[in-house]
C-alpha distance (Angstrom), angle and dihedral (degrees) to the residues before:
residue distance angle dihedral
M1 . . .
D2 3.78 . .
R3 3.74 120.0 .
D4 3.80 90.3 -115.5
S5 3.79 97.4 49.5
L6 3.77 132.3 89.6
N7 3.79 131.7 -162.8
W8 3.77 113.2 -160.3
K9 3.80 129.3 176.7
V10 3.80 129.9 -173.1
A11 3.79 118.3 -164.2
G12 3.77 135.1 -178.0
Y13 3.76 145.9 112.1
A14 3.80 125.5 -57.3
G15 3.79 111.6 -83.4
E16 3.81 96.6 28.0
G17 3.81 95.1 105.9
I18 3.78 96.4 -103.3
M19 3.82 93.8 139.2
T20 3.82 90.9 50.0
T21 3.80 91.8 49.1
G22 3.80 91.7 52.7
L23 3.80 92.0 46.2
L24 3.81 93.0 50.6
F25 3.80 92.3 47.7
S26 3.82 91.3 48.6
K27 3.80 93.2 49.3
T28 3.79 92.5 47.1
A29 3.81 93.5 49.0
S30 3.81 91.5 45.8
R31 3.80 91.9 51.4
H32 3.80 88.9 52.9
G33 3.81 92.5 55.8
W34 3.81 102.7 -94.4
Y35 3.80 120.4 136.2
I36 3.80 108.3 -122.6
F37 3.80 131.5 -149.0
D38 3.79 110.8 -174.4
Y39 3.80 121.5 -166.6
P40 3.81 108.3 177.1
E41 3.78 120.0 -172.8
Y42 3.77 110.9 -155.3
P43 3.81 118.4 -139.0
S44 3.77 116.0 -111.6
């Protein structure tokens, strides 16, 4: 992993706001100049 990279994972049950948490973190990081790769896994 490069010094300027970050891997971040949020986990939880469906309905706990996990998708919102990931979206907010991605938007915040993007607005601060980071390049974002988002890979959401939708609960079944």
